[in-house]
C-alpha positions as semicolon CSV with decimal commas, in nm:
position;residue;x (nm);y (nm);z (nm)
1;M;12,463;-3,165;6,765
2;I;12,648;-3,277;6,456
3;R;12,952;-3,063;6,368
4;P;13,082;-2,970;6,020
5;N;13,387;-3,198;6,054
6;T;13,202;-3,504;6,187
7;P;13,317;-3,814;5,988
8;I;12,986;-3,932;5,843
9;I;12,965;-4,127;5,517
10;L;12,740;-3,952;5,266
11;S;12,586;-4,150;4,982
12;I;12,404;-4,011;4,681
13;C;12,140;-4,184;4,472
14;S;12,067;-4,110;4,107
15;R;11,689;-4,122;4,150
16;K;11,430;-4,156;4,424
17;L;11,483;-4,501;4,579
18;K;11,292;-4,705;4,833
19;P;11,489;-4,819;5,139
20;S;11,474;-5,181;5,020
21;S;11,662;-5,088;4,701
22;L;11,960;-4,921;4,868
23;S;12,308;-5,050;4,794
24;S;12,666;-4,934;4,839
25;S;12,708;-4,904;4,460
26;C;12,537;-4,565;4,461
27;M;12,815;-4,426;4,679
28;S;13,108;-4,457;4,443
29;D;12,985;-4,393;4,087
30;Q;13,070;-4,034;3,997
31;R;12,830;-4,041;3,702
32;Q;12,538;-4,101;3,937
33;N;12,644;-3,806;4,151
34;N;12,653;-3,568;3,854
35;G;12,360;-3,335;3,789
36;L;12,172;-3,382;4,115
37;V;11,987;-3,140;4,341
38;L;11,983;-3,250;4,706
39;N;11,724;-3,126;4,953
40;L;11,911;-3,105;5,286
41;R;11,813;-2,975;5,628
42;K;12,082;-2,732;5,740
43;P;12,145;-2,763;6,115
44;I;12,149;-2,461;6,346
45;G;12,505;-2,334;6,392
46;W;12,627;-2,437;6,046
47;T;12,690;-2,194;5,764
48;S;12,558;-2,285;5,421
49;N;12,920;-2,330;5,310
50;D;12,978;-2,572;5,599
51;V;12,712;-2,796;5,444
52;V;12,870;-2,762;5,099
53;R;13,210;-2,862;5,237
54;F;13,051;-3,152;5,425
55;V;12,896;-3,286;5,104
56;K;13,203;-3,214;4,892
57;R;13,429;-3,421;5,117
58;R;13,201;-3,719;5,064
59;T;13,134;-3,690;4,691
60;R;13,328;-3,614;4,374
61;G;13,312;-3,313;4,146
62;K;13,162;-2,968;4,183
63;V;12,927;-2,887;4,473
64;G;12,741;-2,564;4,551
65;H;12,430;-2,441;4,731
66;A;12,134;-2,249;4,591
67;G;12,062;-1,981;4,849
68;T;12,232;-1,885;5,176
69;L;12,064;-1,965;5,507
70;D;12,190;-1,779;5,815
71;P;12,397;-1,979;6,069
72;F;12,137;-1,931;6,346
73;A;11,863;-2,068;6,116
74;D;11,781;-2,420;6,006
75;G;11,576;-2,574;5,731
76;V;11,579;-2,642;5,359
77;L;11,911;-2,590;5,181
78;L;11,936;-2,701;4,820
79;V;12,280;-2,843;4,735
80;C;12,371;-2,894;4,370
81;L;12,614;-3,152;4,236
82;G;12,797;-3,147;3,905
83;A;12,592;-3,010;3,614
84;A;12,318;-2,900;3,854
85;T;12,543;-2,622;3,986
86;K;12,466;-2,434;3,662
87;E;12,104;-2,426;3,774
88;S;12,181;-2,251;4,103
89;P;12,072;-1,902;3,982
90;R;11,731;-2,038;3,877
91;L;11,691;-2,236;4,196
92;M;11,771;-1,921;4,396
93;G;11,473;-1,757;4,228
94;L;11,226;-2,007;4,374
95;T;10,966;-1,888;4,623
96;K;11,074;-1,933;4,989
97;E;10,864;-2,013;5,296
98;Y;10,982;-1,953;5,651
99;I;10,859;-1,997;6,006
100;A;11,002;-1,717;6,219
101;E;10,975;-1,631;6,587
102;M;11,040;-1,268;6,670
103;E;11,079;-1,115;7,014
104;L;10,955;-0,760;7,053
105;G;11,119;-0,506;7,282
106;I;11,484;-0,595;7,209
107;E;11,704;-0,524;6,907
108;T;12,047;-0,680;6,849
109;D;12,323;-0,571;6,612
110;T;12,272;-0,885;6,400
111;L;11,890;-0,867;6,429
112;D;11,893;-1,228;6,554
113;I;11,957;-1,424;6,872
114;T;12,335;-1,438;6,820
115;G;12,385;-1,061;6,840
116;R;12,466;-0,799;7,101
117;I;12,172;-0,607;7,247
118;L;12,158;-0,250;7,117
119;K;11,813;-0,125;7,213
120;R;11,525;-0,198;7,448
121;A;11,167;-0,075;7,422
122;P;10,814;-0,177;7,526
123;G;10,743;-0,518;7,376
124;R;10,391;-0,633;7,467
125;F;10,147;-0,616;7,177
126;S;9,823;-0,797;7,104
127;Q;9,726;-1,018;6,813
128;E;9,510;-0,730;6,693
129;N;9,807;-0,492;6,697
130;M;10,005;-0,733;6,483
131;E;9,718;-0,796;6,243
132;Q;9,687;-0,423;6,178
133;I;10,044;-0,388;6,049
134;V;10,068;-0,709;5,843
135;P;9,906;-0,557;5,528
136;L;10,183;-0,293;5,522
137;F;10,433;-0,566;5,438
138;I;10,252;-0,758;5,164
139;G;10,357;-0,716;4,800
140;D;10,654;-0,509;4,686
141;I;10,821;-0,333;4,978
142;E;11,143;-0,139;5,030
143;Q;11,375;-0,325;5,265
144;K;11,718;-0,233;5,401
145;P;11,937;-0,545;5,438
146;P;12,098;-0,617;5,777
147;Q;12,455;-0,496;5,821
148;Y;12,541;-0,854;5,915
149;S;12,470;-1,003;5,573
150;A;12,665;-1,170;5,293
151;L;12,614;-0,878;5,053
152;W;12,924;-0,726;4,898
153;T;13,020;-0,367;4,980
154;N;13,354;-0,201;4,899
155;G;13,499;-0,535;4,796
156;Q;13,413;-0,712;5,122
157;R;13,119;-0,898;5,268
158;A;12,905;-0,666;5,481
159;Y;12,930;-0,898;5,782
160;Q;13,311;-0,886;5,765
161;L;13,307;-0,507;5,788
162;A;13,050;-0,516;6,069
163;R;13,261;-0,761;6,269
164;E;13,555;-0,522;6,238
165;G;13,342;-0,250;6,394
166;R;13,316;-0,052;6,072
167;E;12,998;0,128;5,977
168;V;12,804;-0,059;5,708
169;E;12,544;0,133;5,511
170;L;12,348;-0,084;5,269
171;A;12,098;0,074;5,031
172;P;11,732;-0,029;5,055
173;R;11,604;-0,251;4,778
174;T;11,269;-0,379;4,659
175;V;11,164;-0,726;4,774
176;H;10,836;-0,911;4,738
177;I;10,634;-1,067;5,020
178;H;10,358;-1,303;4,904
179;S;10,196;-1,361;5,245
180;I;10,243;-1,332;5,620
181;D;10,039;-1,551;5,855
182;L;10,032;-1,485;6,230
183;L;10,060;-1,829;6,388
184;A;10,081;-1,710;6,751
185;V;10,120;-1,390;6,951
186;A;10,193;-1,421;7,322
187;D;10,366;-1,191;7,570
188;C;10,651;-1,029;7,374
189;R;10,678;-1,294;7,103
190;A;10,514;-1,350;6,767
191;R;10,538;-1,658;6,546
192;L;10,494;-1,598;6,172
193;R;10,478;-1,793;5,849
194;I;10,623;-1,588;5,563
195;V;10,616;-1,668;5,192
196;C;10,846;-1,444;4,992
197;A;11,057;-1,401;4,680
198;K;11,434;-1,419;4,666
199;G;11,641;-1,146;4,828
200;T;11,409;-1,102;5,127
201;Y;11,571;-1,079;5,469
202;I;11,338;-1,208;5,739
203;R;11,556;-1,039;6,005
204;S;11,492;-0,704;5,833
205;L;11,122;-0,785;5,805
206;A;11,102;-0,844;6,182
207;R;11,288;-0,516;6,246
208;D;11,056;-0,320;6,016
209;M;10,736;-0,476;6,152
210;A;10,848;-0,383;6,502
211;R;10,915;-0,026;6,394
212;A;10,562;-0,007;6,253
213;L;10,444;-0,092;6,605
214;G;10,670;0,176;6,753
215;T;10,917;-0,068;6,908
216;V;11,215;-0,292;6,821
217;A;11,261;-0,666;6,769
218;Y;11,501;-0,946;6,679
219;L;11,456;-1,302;6,552
220;R;11,478;-1,578;6,812
221;S;11,452;-1,854;6,552
222;L;11,412;-1,904;6,179
223;T;11,331;-2,221;5,984
224;R;11,312;-2,235;5,605
225;T;11,027;-2,478;5,543
226;R;11,010;-2,465;5,165
227;V;11,207;-2,361;4,857
228;G;10,982;-2,391;4,553
229;D;10,841;-2,743;4,576
230;Y;11,129;-2,868;4,792
231;T;10,984;-2,907;5,141
232;L;11,124;-2,950;5,490
233;A;10,923;-3,270;5,530
234;E;11,132;-3,429;5,254
235;A;11,467;-3,273;5,350
236;E;11,747;-3,503;5,465
237;A;11,895;-3,434;5,810
238;L;12,273;-3,473;5,810
239;T;12,255;-3,672;6,134
240;R;12,070;-3,948;5,945
241;L;12,332;-3,985;5,672
242;D;12,525;-4,268;5,830
243;G;12,665;-4,589;5,685
244;L;12,488;-4,692;5,365
245;E;12,176;-4,484;5,427
246;T;12,103;-4,271;5,123
247;F;11,878;-3,983;5,027
248;K;11,505;-4,042;4,999
249;T;11,470;-3,734;4,780
250;C;11,718;-3,617;4,522
251;Y;11,644;-3,477;4,180
252;R;11,804;-3,509;3,842
253;V;11,885;-3,172;3,688
254;E;11,653;-3,245;3,395
255;N;11,362;-3,290;3,635
256;I;11,383;-2,963;3,826
257;Q;11,210;-2,771;3,546
258;G;10,885;-2,902;3,692
259;H;10,941;-2,722;4,020
260;D;10,782;-2,393;4,113
261;T;10,984;-2,110;3,961
262;G;10,845;-1,852;4,201
263;D;10,868;-1,478;4,159
264;S;11,216;-1,337;4,139
265;I;11,325;-0,978;4,173
């Protein structure tokens, strides 16, 4: 697995280019790097800021991401360069799509696979059981964020307080779920496709769906497959950014207006 400090050369193109048109000139011109949105695939084990630092060390100017993705998750992470960083708030408002695998019968303190087990309960439920509760979570719902989250509370990130063993009480808030598709239900596991608005925590959704079944759950895996019109199929894996290889898909800031603006909350 590639690590955040791996010395890989990152090159940025100013427009979509075919492989035959690649050249080293697109690596060094700061003007070409300014005002771009990059569609990257964040690896499992990296924080979103790890990816930002990785890109920043290999480019010039300002770099930022448009929406945190948990370290245990992978998938689409939009990284903005130069003038495009001003568009981060709007990009964060784009509709998100995720593929999530939840395991019923176990709850961890982080609500994901990295956490410490807190509770156990019966975990075998049928496809029909799951189908009955899905409508309860479509549309506007009240959701309590996980205590291990990047939200600010009392001047600190919630996850920092939780790691110190301090009680973290985050107020519920309204989020919007467009759709939930059951892709598979077997034994104690369920695989879901979720399309949602910004601010939705899929870990909290898994917790709340389990509670509706009278049990507990945590997320085994989470992949963000789409942000607006930026898809996982077009996302660049960091392991492929070697030598003079450049991005197949990067977007000028003036072109992102054409992308799905989604529903924000």
